[in-house]
DOTIGU-208787 format. One line per 5 residues: number of its first residue (from 1); their letters; for each residue x, y, z of C-alpha. Coordinates in Angstrom, 1 decimal. Example, Ala and Ser with C-alpha at 12.3 -4.5 7.8 and 13.67 -1.06 7.14 Angstrom:
2
1	as	12.3,-4.5,7.8 ~ 13.7,-1.1,7.1;
***
This chain:
471
1	msefl	-7.3,-18.6,-5.1 ~ -3.7,-18.5,-7.3 ~ -5.3,-21.4,-9.4 ~ -7.6,-19.0,-11.0 ~ -4.9,-17.0,-12.4;
6	rtdnr	-3.2,-17.9,-15.6 ~ -0.6,-15.0,-14.9 ~ 1.9,-16.4,-12.1 ~ 4.2,-13.2,-11.1 ~ 6.0,-15.2,-8.1;
11	sllpp	9.3,-15.2,-9.9 ~ 9.4,-11.5,-10.8 ~ 8.8,-10.6,-7.1 ~ 12.1,-9.3,-5.6 ~ 13.9,-12.0,-3.4;
16	yrpdr	13.4,-11.9,0.5 ~ 16.8,-10.8,2.0 ~ 17.5,-10.9,5.9 ~ 18.5,-7.8,7.4 ~ 22.4,-7.9,7.0;
21	dvrli	21.5,-7.8,3.2 ~ 19.3,-5.1,3.3 ~ 20.6,-1.8,2.8 ~ 19.2,1.7,4.4 ~ 18.7,4.3,1.7;
26	pssad	17.8,8.1,2.4 ~ 14.3,9.0,2.2 ~ 14.4,12.4,3.4 ~ 16.3,15.3,2.2 ~ 17.8,16.0,5.4;
31	ghlls	19.2,12.4,6.1 ~ 17.5,12.3,9.0 ~ 15.2,9.2,7.9 ~ 16.5,6.0,6.4 ~ 14.4,3.5,4.8;
36	pdwtd	15.1,-0.3,3.7 ~ 15.8,-0.5,0.3 ~ 13.0,-3.1,-0.5 ~ 10.6,-0.2,-0.1 ~ 11.3,0.8,-3.7;
41	elvlv	9.5,-2.2,-5.1 ~ 6.8,-2.6,-2.4 ~ 3.0,-3.4,-3.1 ~ 1.2,-3.6,-0.4 ~ -2.2,-5.3,0.6;
46	eihpe	-4.2,-5.1,3.7 ~ -5.5,-8.4,5.4 ~ -8.1,-8.9,8.2 ~ -7.1,-12.6,9.1 ~ -10.4,-13.1,10.8;
51	tatre	-12.6,-12.3,7.5 ~ -9.8,-13.6,5.0 ~ -10.7,-16.9,5.4 ~ -13.5,-19.0,6.9 ~ -11.3,-20.4,9.6;
56	gtlas	-9.7,-16.8,10.2 ~ -6.5,-18.1,11.4 ~ -2.9,-17.4,10.3 ~ -2.5,-21.1,9.6 ~ -5.3,-21.0,6.9;
61	llpvl	-3.7,-17.7,5.3 ~ -1.2,-19.5,3.4 ~ -3.2,-19.9,0.4 ~ -4.2,-16.3,0.4 ~ 0.1,-15.7,0.6;
66	dhlaa	0.2,-18.0,-2.5 ~ -2.6,-15.8,-4.1 ~ -1.0,-12.7,-3.6 ~ 2.4,-13.5,-4.4 ~ 0.9,-15.1,-7.8;
71	lgvng	-0.4,-11.5,-8.4 ~ 2.6,-9.7,-7.6 ~ 2.4,-8.4,-4.4 ~ 5.2,-8.6,-2.1 ~ 3.7,-6.9,1.2;
76	iwltp	1.1,-7.5,3.4 ~ -0.3,-5.3,6.4 ~ -2.2,-7.6,8.8 ~ -4.7,-5.9,11.0 ~ -4.4,-6.1,14.8;
81	iyekg	-3.7,-9.7,16.1 ~ -3.7,-8.6,19.7 ~ -6.3,-10.2,22.0 ~ -10.0,-8.5,21.6 ~ -11.3,-9.1,24.9;
86	pggng	-15.0,-8.0,26.0 ~ -16.5,-5.8,23.1 ~ -13.2,-5.5,21.4 ~ -13.1,-5.8,17.4 ~ -9.0,-5.6,17.1;
91	ygnqg	-8.6,-2.2,16.8 ~ -10.2,-1.9,20.1 ~ -8.0,-4.8,22.1 ~ -6.2,-5.6,25.5 ~ -2.8,-4.4,24.5;
96	phtle	0.2,-4.9,22.3 ~ 1.5,-7.9,24.6 ~ -1.3,-9.9,24.1 ~ -2.6,-12.3,21.4 ~ -5.9,-13.2,20.1;
101	pavtg	-6.4,-17.1,20.1 ~ -9.0,-16.9,17.1 ~ -6.2,-15.6,15.1 ~ -3.4,-17.6,16.3 ~ -5.3,-20.9,16.7;
106	ctdvn	-4.4,-21.2,20.3 ~ -4.7,-20.0,23.8 ~ -0.9,-20.1,25.1 ~ 0.5,-16.7,24.3 ~ 4.0,-17.9,24.0;
111	egwqr	3.1,-20.4,21.4 ~ 0.8,-17.9,19.8 ~ 4.0,-15.5,19.4 ~ 5.7,-18.5,17.8 ~ 2.8,-19.3,15.5;
116	vrafv	3.2,-15.5,14.4 ~ 6.7,-15.7,13.6 ~ 5.9,-19.1,11.8 ~ 3.3,-17.1,9.7 ~ 6.2,-14.3,8.7;
121	eeahc	8.5,-16.7,7.9 ~ 6.1,-18.5,5.5 ~ 5.4,-15.2,4.0 ~ 9.4,-14.5,3.3 ~ 9.5,-17.9,1.9;
126	rnirv	7.3,-16.4,-0.7 ~ 9.0,-13.3,-0.8 ~ 6.4,-11.3,0.8 ~ 7.2,-8.8,3.6 ~ 4.9,-8.6,6.7;
131	lldli	3.6,-5.4,8.5 ~ 1.7,-5.8,12.0 ~ -0.4,-3.0,13.1 ~ 0.0,-1.2,16.2 ~ -2.7,0.5,18.3;
136	twgtm	-1.7,3.8,20.0 ~ -4.6,5.6,21.4 ~ -5.4,3.0,24.3 ~ -7.2,-0.4,25.2 ~ -10.6,-1.6,25.9;
141	knssl	-11.7,-0.5,29.5 ~ -11.0,-2.4,32.2 ~ -8.0,-4.7,30.3 ~ -5.6,-6.5,32.3 ~ -3.0,-3.6,31.5;
146	qrehp	-5.5,-1.0,33.0 ~ -6.1,-2.8,36.1 ~ -2.6,-3.4,36.8 ~ -1.2,0.0,35.6 ~ -4.2,2.2,36.2;
151	dwfhg	-1.3,5.4,36.2 ~ -0.5,4.2,32.6 ~ -3.8,5.5,31.4 ~ -5.6,8.9,31.1 ~ -8.9,9.7,30.0;
156	eawgg	-11.0,8.1,27.1 ~ -10.2,7.4,23.3 ~ -12.5,5.8,21.0 ~ -14.7,4.5,23.6 ~ -11.7,2.8,25.8;
161	aafdw	-9.2,3.6,28.2 ~ -6.7,6.1,26.7 ~ -3.3,5.6,27.3 ~ -1.2,8.5,29.0 ~ 1.7,9.2,26.8;
166	knddf	3.1,11.8,29.3 ~ 4.1,8.4,31.5 ~ 7.6,7.8,31.0 ~ 7.0,4.3,32.5 ~ 4.3,3.8,30.0;
171	cewyi	6.3,5.0,27.2 ~ 9.2,2.8,28.1 ~ 7.2,-0.3,28.6 ~ 5.4,0.3,25.0 ~ 8.7,1.0,23.2;
176	dtcvr	10.2,-2.2,24.8 ~ 7.0,-4.3,24.1 ~ 6.9,-3.1,20.1 ~ 10.6,-3.7,19.8 ~ 10.1,-7.4,21.3;
181	nilvt	7.1,-8.2,19.0 ~ 9.6,-7.3,16.2 ~ 12.3,-9.6,17.5 ~ 10.4,-12.7,18.4 ~ 8.2,-12.8,15.3;
186	gadgy	10.9,-11.4,12.4 ~ 8.2,-9.1,11.3 ~ 9.3,-6.3,8.9 ~ 7.7,-3.2,10.6 ~ 4.6,-1.6,12.0;
191	radce	1.3,0.1,10.4 ~ 0.7,2.5,13.2 ~ -3.0,3.2,13.7 ~ -4.1,7.0,14.2 ~ -0.5,8.1,14.2;
196	pmfag	1.0,10.6,14.6 ~ -2.1,11.6,16.7 ~ -1.3,9.7,20.0 ~ 2.2,8.7,20.6 ~ 3.7,11.3,18.1;
201	hrifa	6.8,11.1,16.2 ~ 9.2,10.6,19.0 ~ 8.1,7.2,20.4 ~ 8.3,5.6,16.9 ~ 11.7,7.3,16.1;
206	eirrr	12.9,5.6,19.3 ~ 11.4,2.3,18.3 ~ 12.9,2.3,14.9 ~ 16.3,3.2,16.7 ~ 16.1,0.1,19.2;
211	llesg	15.3,-2.0,16.3 ~ 18.3,-0.7,14.4 ~ 20.6,-1.3,17.1 ~ 19.5,-5.1,17.4 ~ 20.0,-5.4,13.4;
216	rkvll	16.4,-4.9,12.5 ~ 15.8,-2.6,9.3 ~ 12.0,-1.8,9.2 ~ 9.5,0.0,7.7 ~ 7.2,2.4,9.9;
221	iaees	3.9,3.2,8.4 ~ 1.5,6.1,9.9 ~ -2.0,6.5,9.4 ~ -2.3,10.2,9.6 ~ -0.1,12.2,7.1;
226	sergg	2.5,14.2,8.9 ~ 5.9,15.8,8.3 ~ 7.4,12.2,9.3 ~ 9.7,13.5,11.5 ~ 12.3,10.9,11.1;
231	aydfe	10.0,8.2,12.6 ~ 7.7,7.4,9.7 ~ 8.7,6.1,6.1 ~ 5.3,7.2,4.8 ~ 1.6,7.4,5.7;
236	qdgit	-1.1,5.2,4.8 ~ -3.1,7.8,2.8 ~ -0.8,9.4,0.5 ~ -3.0,11.2,-1.8 ~ -5.9,12.8,-0.2;
241	nwigw	-7.5,16.4,-0.3 ~ -7.1,17.3,3.1 ~ -8.1,21.1,2.2 ~ -11.4,20.2,1.0 ~ -11.9,16.7,2.7;
246	srgeq	-11.6,15.1,5.7 ~ -11.0,11.6,6.8 ~ -14.3,10.9,7.6 ~ -15.4,11.6,4.4 ~ -12.9,9.8,2.5;
251	yqqpk	-14.1,6.7,4.3 ~ -17.6,7.2,3.8 ~ -17.3,8.2,0.3 ~ -14.0,7.5,-0.9 ~ -13.0,9.2,-4.0;
256	ayfle	-11.1,8.3,-7.4 ~ -9.0,11.4,-7.4 ~ -7.5,10.9,-10.4 ~ -10.7,10.0,-12.4 ~ -12.8,12.9,-10.9;
261	gwniv	-11.0,15.9,-12.4 ~ -7.4,16.0,-10.9 ~ -4.7,15.8,-13.3 ~ -2.4,13.2,-12.1 ~ 0.7,14.5,-13.7;
266	dcvks	0.0,18.2,-12.5 ~ -0.4,17.0,-9.1 ~ 2.8,14.9,-8.7 ~ 4.4,18.0,-10.1 ~ 2.9,20.6,-8.0;
271	gmlhg	2.7,18.3,-4.9 ~ -1.3,18.9,-4.8 ~ -3.1,16.2,-2.8 ~ 0.1,14.7,-1.6 ~ 0.9,14.5,2.3;
276	saasq	-0.3,16.4,5.3 ~ -2.7,18.7,5.3 ~ -0.3,21.4,6.7 ~ 1.9,20.8,3.8 ~ -1.0,21.2,1.1;
281	qdgts	-1.8,24.5,2.9 ~ 1.5,26.1,2.5 ~ 2.4,24.6,-0.9 ~ 5.4,22.4,0.3 ~ 3.3,19.0,-0.4;
286	gqdky	4.6,16.2,-2.5 ~ 8.3,16.8,-1.6 ~ 8.8,13.5,0.2 ~ 10.3,10.5,-1.5 ~ 7.6,7.9,-0.9;
291	ytyci	3.7,8.1,-0.9 ~ 1.1,5.6,-1.3 ~ -1.9,5.5,-3.4 ~ -4.7,3.8,-0.8 ~ -7.4,2.4,-3.3;
296	snhdf	-8.9,0.7,-0.2 ~ -8.4,0.1,3.3 ~ -10.7,-1.4,6.4 ~ -12.1,1.7,7.1 ~ -13.7,2.5,4.1;
301	qrslv	-17.7,2.0,4.2 ~ -18.3,1.1,0.6 ~ -15.9,-0.3,-2.1 ~ -14.3,2.0,-4.4 ~ -12.8,-0.3,-7.0;
306	ngnrl	-16.0,-2.5,-7.9 ~ -14.1,-3.9,-10.9 ~ -12.7,-0.8,-12.3 ~ -9.3,-1.1,-14.0 ~ -8.4,2.5,-14.0;
311	vmgyq	-9.0,3.0,-10.3 ~ -6.1,0.3,-9.5 ~ -4.1,0.6,-12.7 ~ -3.8,4.2,-13.9 ~ -4.2,5.8,-10.4;
316	aifap	-1.8,3.5,-8.5 ~ -0.2,0.5,-10.0 ~ 1.6,2.2,-13.2 ~ 1.8,5.5,-11.4 ~ 4.6,6.9,-8.9;
321	yiplw	3.1,5.3,-5.6 ~ 3.2,2.7,-3.6 ~ -0.2,1.0,-4.2 ~ -2.1,-0.2,-1.1 ~ -5.5,-1.9,-1.1;
326	ylgse	-7.6,-4.1,1.1 ~ -7.8,-7.8,0.1 ~ -10.4,-8.6,-2.3 ~ -10.2,-5.5,-4.2 ~ -7.9,-7.0,-7.0;
331	fgmra	-11.1,-9.4,-7.9 ~ -13.9,-7.0,-7.5 ~ -15.5,-7.5,-4.1 ~ -18.4,-4.8,-3.3 ~ -19.7,-3.5,-0.2;
336	enqvi	-22.0,-0.4,0.2 ~ -23.1,1.4,3.6 ~ -20.7,-1.3,5.7 ~ -17.3,-0.9,7.1 ~ -15.0,-3.4,5.2;
341	yfvpv	-12.9,-4.6,7.9 ~ -16.2,-6.7,8.7 ~ -17.4,-8.4,5.7 ~ -16.0,-11.7,4.9 ~ -13.7,-12.1,1.8;
346	dwsll	-15.7,-13.6,-0.8 ~ -13.3,-16.2,-2.7 ~ -16.2,-17.5,-4.6 ~ -16.2,-14.5,-6.7 ~ -13.3,-15.9,-8.6;
351	ereen	-15.3,-18.4,-9.8 ~ -17.2,-15.9,-12.1 ~ -15.4,-14.8,-15.5 ~ -16.2,-11.3,-14.9 ~ -14.2,-11.2,-11.7;
356	rafce	-11.4,-13.5,-12.8 ~ -11.0,-11.5,-15.9 ~ -10.3,-8.4,-13.7 ~ -8.0,-10.3,-11.4 ~ -6.2,-11.4,-14.2;
361	diaqy	-5.8,-7.7,-15.8 ~ -4.3,-6.7,-12.0 ~ -2.0,-9.4,-12.1 ~ -0.7,-8.4,-15.6 ~ -0.3,-4.7,-14.5;
366	lrirr	1.6,-5.9,-12.0 ~ 3.5,-8.1,-14.1 ~ 4.4,-5.0,-16.1 ~ 5.5,-2.9,-13.2 ~ 7.6,-5.9,-12.1;
371	typdi	9.3,-6.3,-15.4 ~ 10.6,-2.7,-15.6 ~ 11.7,-1.6,-12.0 ~ 14.0,0.9,-13.5 ~ 10.8,2.4,-14.5;
376	faywp	8.1,1.9,-11.9 ~ 10.8,1.6,-8.8 ~ 12.3,5.0,-9.5 ~ 12.1,7.2,-6.5 ~ 13.8,10.5,-6.5;
381	mnhre	14.1,12.2,-3.0 ~ 11.8,14.8,-4.1 ~ 8.8,13.1,-5.4 ~ 7.8,16.2,-7.4 ~ 10.7,15.1,-9.9;
386	tnira	9.6,11.5,-10.4 ~ 9.6,10.3,-13.8 ~ 6.3,10.9,-15.1 ~ 5.0,13.6,-17.8 ~ 2.2,14.3,-19.7;
391	vdadt	1.3,12.4,-23.2 ~ -0.2,14.2,-25.9 ~ -3.2,11.7,-26.8 ~ -6.5,12.5,-27.6 ~ -8.2,10.6,-24.6;
396	elpsy	-10.7,11.6,-22.1 ~ -8.4,11.2,-19.0 ~ -4.8,12.5,-19.3 ~ -2.5,10.1,-20.4 ~ 1.3,9.7,-19.1;
401	eryte	4.2,8.3,-19.5 ~ 6.8,6.7,-17.3 ~ 10.2,7.1,-18.5 ~ 14.0,6.2,-18.5 ~ 16.8,7.2,-20.7;
406	nrrvf	16.3,4.3,-23.2 ~ 12.7,3.3,-22.8 ~ 9.2,4.9,-22.3 ~ 6.0,3.5,-21.2 ~ 2.7,5.2,-22.3;
411	vipng	-0.1,4.6,-20.2 ~ -3.3,5.2,-22.3 ~ -6.8,5.1,-20.2 ~ -10.1,4.7,-21.9 ~ -12.7,6.1,-19.8;
416	sdrpk	-15.1,6.2,-22.4 ~ -18.1,3.6,-22.6 ~ -17.0,2.3,-25.7 ~ -13.9,0.9,-27.4 ~ -11.4,3.6,-28.8;
421	tytvs	-8.5,3.9,-30.9 ~ -6.2,7.1,-29.8 ~ -3.6,9.1,-31.8 ~ -0.4,9.3,-29.5 ~ 2.0,11.7,-30.4;
426	vhtse	5.5,11.4,-28.7 ~ 8.3,14.3,-29.3 ~ 11.6,13.2,-29.3 ~ 14.4,13.7,-31.9 ~ 16.2,10.3,-30.2;
431	dfrtl	16.4,7.1,-32.1 ~ 13.6,5.0,-30.7 ~ 13.6,1.7,-32.8 ~ 10.6,-0.5,-31.5 ~ 6.8,-0.1,-30.1;
436	tdlls	5.3,-2.9,-28.3 ~ 1.7,-3.4,-26.8 ~ 3.1,-4.8,-23.2 ~ -0.5,-6.1,-22.6 ~ -0.7,-8.1,-25.7;
441	gqpls	3.1,-8.8,-26.3 ~ 2.6,-7.7,-30.0 ~ 4.7,-5.1,-31.8 ~ 3.1,-2.1,-33.2 ~ 4.2,0.3,-35.9;
446	ftrag	4.5,3.9,-35.7 ~ 5.4,6.8,-38.2 ~ 8.3,9.6,-37.5 ~ 7.8,13.0,-38.9 ~ 10.6,15.3,-37.7;
451	dtitf	10.9,15.0,-34.1 ~ 7.6,13.5,-33.8 ~ 6.7,9.9,-33.3 ~ 2.8,9.1,-33.9 ~ 1.0,5.7,-33.2;
456	raave	-2.3,4.5,-33.1 ~ -3.7,2.8,-29.6 ~ -6.4,0.8,-29.4 ~ -8.0,0.6,-25.7 ~ -11.2,-1.1,-24.9;
461	sgkig	-13.8,0.2,-22.6 ~ -13.0,1.0,-19.1 ~ -9.2,-0.4,-19.8 ~ -5.7,0.8,-19.9 ~ -3.4,0.5,-22.9;
466	vflle	0.2,0.1,-22.1 ~ 2.8,0.4,-24.8 ~ 6.4,0.7,-24.8 ~ 8.9,2.6,-27.0 ~ 12.5,1.6,-26.8;
471	k	15.8,2.7,-28.3;
***
């Protein structure tokens, strides 16, 4: 796994800090939402333990953690670790108080929770945060929880027994269970399946409050877009055209929006494609602090990346988003007409030169992102005000720059089928002195005429040129 990479970004990962050393920073304009400061530098990968390795256990994931750390990833979202039971698949399970023996490697629940904690500690030793997955719609039918508390259920959801979120006793049990699971395991937060469709905002705001009272500063991610409501730091699918596209369509035929006619700079500055359907419809979208670009997740029914560097680099790693993808996308795993959640991760792909070269480039992109956190971890309270702007270049896809006062990083995509050299014009009267190709490390020359700096950017087909201009 990690041994296939020449690039090793482990030394660039932000050090893991216990909660006493973590600051809570405002992440909503009204001040109602406070997020852990490590959110700023988060790069997130989703892992299904049972398909990530041949063994399918948490213990067998340690080499996967090493691979992700070397790549430059510092956050993982674990798909549900709860007991599946008859007919369950993880997302259908027996409840958040249970554990799947196939994942923990033992049948004793108390020992299982300790093994989850041991895994979280191994991740923290590698400076990787861990988010657990929560299911709020219900359990599989005839679960022990339903048999013991039939009044906690009402109706059906996803073919199972639906929780009754109007039952106060159930709500209290669920909140208490979620808080306990974080305290027992040391995990760093939750990704909440289907939320806020079922439990809503109040339940997760209360989970956050109680955990904070216990000294835990956690991250909470909703699957569905919403107005966040003091509960969720951001949503899984930060960039989607909810006006013209449904979640089901996105999963069946996922789109690479910024490669398919949507101008990335225009979308950031106007809020188009960002956030919830309601905010997109009324024109208020894109004004929260954090947004993901979900490159792939377990629900996708075909892979989107397929070795395309622009999908991962141009749209997410260099763009002003928290990159999020499903394990294996970084080395070109492919799937077609099948839910990716059930597809075993094929690590043998890294033995192929083409796949290894792709993974190496992703590591190089993340190395640049990690090397310049002042540029790539800059998050204004209103995302529309982030540090991205258009670049004057003769590229097929819009070029853009990310910038601070003293340095400017230019992202120059080659969306054509052949190598090209593009002319890039930078309008500035400031005294910039050096230009560097960040992927090769080589200095480049440029010319100045009045208030315009011009340079030539050679970029291979389907790749990205990344250039640093400094004072």
